C-alpha positions in Angstrom: -21.6 0.1 57.2 -20.0 -0.9 54.4 -18.4 -4.3 53.9 -14.9 -5.8 52.4 -15.5 -8.3 49.8 -12.0 -9.1 49.1 -8.0 -8.4 49.5 -5.9 -9.5 46.7 -2.3 -8.9 45.7 -1.6 -6.5 42.9 1.6 -5.8 42.0 3.4 -4.3 45.0 -0.2 -3.1 46.6 -3.5 -4.9 47.5 -6.6 -4.5 45.6 -9.7 -3.7 48.1 -13.0 -4.6 46.6 -16.4 -3.2 48.8 -19.5 -4.3 48.7 -20.9 -1.4 46.7 -18.7 -2.0 43.6 -16.2 0.3 44.6 -12.2 -1.4 43.9 -8.9 1.1 45.4 -5.0 0.0 45.7 -3.7 0.4 49.3 0.0 -0.6 50.1 0.2 -3.6 53.3 1.0 -0.7 56.0 -2.2 0.9 54.7 -4.4 -2.0 55.3 -2.7 -2.6 59.1 -3.2 0.9 59.3 -7.0 0.5 58.8 -7.2 -3.0 60.0 -9.2 -4.2 57.0 -9.8 -8.0 56.3 -12.1 -9.6 53.7 -15.9 -10.0 54.8 -15.5 -7.1 57.2 -17.4 -4.2 57.3 -15.5 -0.8 57.9 -16.7 2.4 59.7 -17.9 5.6 57.8 -15.3 7.3 60.0 -12.8 4.6 58.4 -14.1 4.7 54.7 -13.7 8.4 54.6 -10.0 8.5 55.5 -9.5 5.7 53.3 -10.9 7.9 50.4 -9.1 11.6 51.6 -5.6 9.2 51.1 -6.6 8.1 48.1 -7.6 11.3 46.9 -3.8 12.9 48.0 -2.2 10.0 46.3 -4.1 10.6 42.9 -3.7 14.4 43.3 0.0 14.0 43.8 0.5 11.4 40.9 -1.4 13.4 38.6 0.9 16.9 39.6 4.0 14.2 38.8 2.6 13.5 35.3 2.0 17.1 34.5 5.4 18.1 36.0 6.7 16.1 32.9 4.5 16.9 30.0 1.2 18.7 29.0 -2.2 16.6 29.6 -5.4 17.1 28.9 -8.2 16.0 31.5 -9.1 13.0 29.5 -5.8 11.8 30.0 -4.9 12.6 33.4 -8.2 10.6 34.1 -7.5 7.5 32.1 -4.2 7.7 34.2 -6.2 7.8 37.3 -8.7 5.1 36.3 -5.2 2.3 35.3 -4.5 3.2 39.2 -7.9 2.3 39.9 -8.6 5.5 41.5 -12.5 5.6 42.8 -14.6 7.4 40.4 -15.2 10.6 43.1 -11.9 10.5 44.1 -11.1 11.2 39.9 -13.6 13.7 39.7 -12.4 15.6 43.0 -8.8 15.3 41.7 -10.0 16.6 38.3 -11.8 19.8 40.4 -8.9 20.5 42.0 -6.8 20.6 38.5 -8.7 22.8 37.0 -9.5 25.3 39.7 -5.9 26.1 39.5 -5.4 25.7 35.8 -2.9 23.3 36.1 -4.9 21.4 33.6 -6.7 23.8 31.0 -8.0 21.7 27.3 -7.9 25.1 25.6 -4.5 25.9 26.5 -3.4 22.0 25.5 -5.2 22.2 22.0 -3.5 25.9 20.8 -0.3 24.3 22.0 -0.6 21.2 19.8 -1.9 23.4 17.3 1.0 25.6 17.2 3.9 22.7 17.6 2.1 20.6 15.4 0.8 23.0 12.3 3.8 22.3 10.3 3.7 18.3 10.8 0.1 17.5 10.1 -2.5 18.5 8.2 -5.7 19.9 9.9 -7.4 16.7 10.1 -4.7 15.0 11.6 -4.6 17.5 14.3 -8.6 17.7 15.3 -8.3 13.5 14.8 -5.4 13.7 17.5 -6.9 16.6 20.0 -10.5 14.3 19.9 -8.3 11.2 20.6 -6.7 13.0 23.3 -10.4 14.2 24.9 -10.7 17.6 23.4 -14.2 18.6 22.5 -15.1 20.1 19.0 -15.8 23.3 20.7 -13.0 23.8 22.4 -10.8 22.6 18.7 -12.6 25.1 16.7 -11.8 28.2 19.1 -7.6 26.8 18.7 -8.2 27.6 15.2 -9.8 30.8 15.4 -7.8 31.8 17.1 -4.5 30.1 15.7 -2.8 31.4 12.3 -3.2 27.8 11.0 -3.0 27.7 7.2 -3.4 24.2 5.7 -1.4 25.8 2.4 1.4 26.5 4.7 1.3 23.2 6.6 1.1 20.9 3.5 4.2 23.0 1.8 5.8 22.9 5.2 5.7 18.7 5.1 6.5 18.6 1.4 9.5 20.8 1.7 10.8 18.2 4.2 9.9 15.4 2.4 10.6 15.7 -1.2 13.8 15.8 -1.1 13.7 12.1 -0.2 11.8 11.1 -3.4 13.1 11.5 -7.6 9.8 13.4 -8.2 10.3 12.8 -12.3 9.6 9.2 -11.4 6.4 7.9 -11.4 6.8 5.5 -8.6 8.4 8.0 -6.2 5.9 10.4 -6.6 3.1 8.0 -5.7 4.6 7.3 -2.5 4.9 11.0 -1.8 1.3 11.1 -2.7 0.8 8.7 -0.1 2.9 10.1 2.9 1.4 13.3 1.9 -2.4 11.7 2.0 -1.4 9.9 5.4 -0.9 13.0 6.9 -4.6 13.7 6.3 -4.2 16.3 3.5 -6.9 15.2 0.7 -5.9 13.9 -2.2 -6.9 17.3 -4.7 -4.2 19.9 -2.0 -1.4 17.0 -2.1 -1.8 16.6 -6.3 -1.8 21.0 -6.4 0.7 21.4 -4.1 3.4 18.8 -5.3 3.0 20.1 -8.4 3.4 23.4 -7.6 6.4 22.2 -5.9 7.6 20.7 -8.8 7.4 23.6 -11.3 8.8 26.0 -8.3 11.5 23.6 -8.9 12.2 23.7 -12.0 11.7 27.3 -12.0 14.7 27.7 -9.7 16.8 25.4 -11.7 16.5 27.8 -14.8 17.3 31.3 -13.1 
């Protein structure tokens, strides 16, 4: 038998803590429905019913999030952990989402890369995808299958940003260097791209 250690208010719900170290959130109506009380044992049947309820709610929550925006497996998992769903319930939800291709980290990586390729460097994109929980293997595959070019990327960023600076002024030039390096491009690549940009601007002026 599993015992309820304590039930305590938590925002608009109640946190239920069990003696197997599990904890989860239930509404007051759920507490009444399952007749839960602190320091009380609950049957296996009731325990399983609670888990199924949490599974359905967690799945609904995940689908709601994914209806608004694309998310990685890690991002959904983190949301469910924040919602205090038990580990086994989270595992079931993720399995469901992957089974029906609702979450797909490879697809996410490809979409993110396509969206950010004219904004960030390869290094920055990789860093962001790692943070979002995408594996190195999937990131490598995404880059291999994309038309990403570091030269095209920095050129795109530079053309949008350079107009804000007086490139004949050394201080402004240093500000532009710092901005581009902050985007993840190496200093050598930044200097080469900026030098080429300045040369192109001069040539177009005299045409």
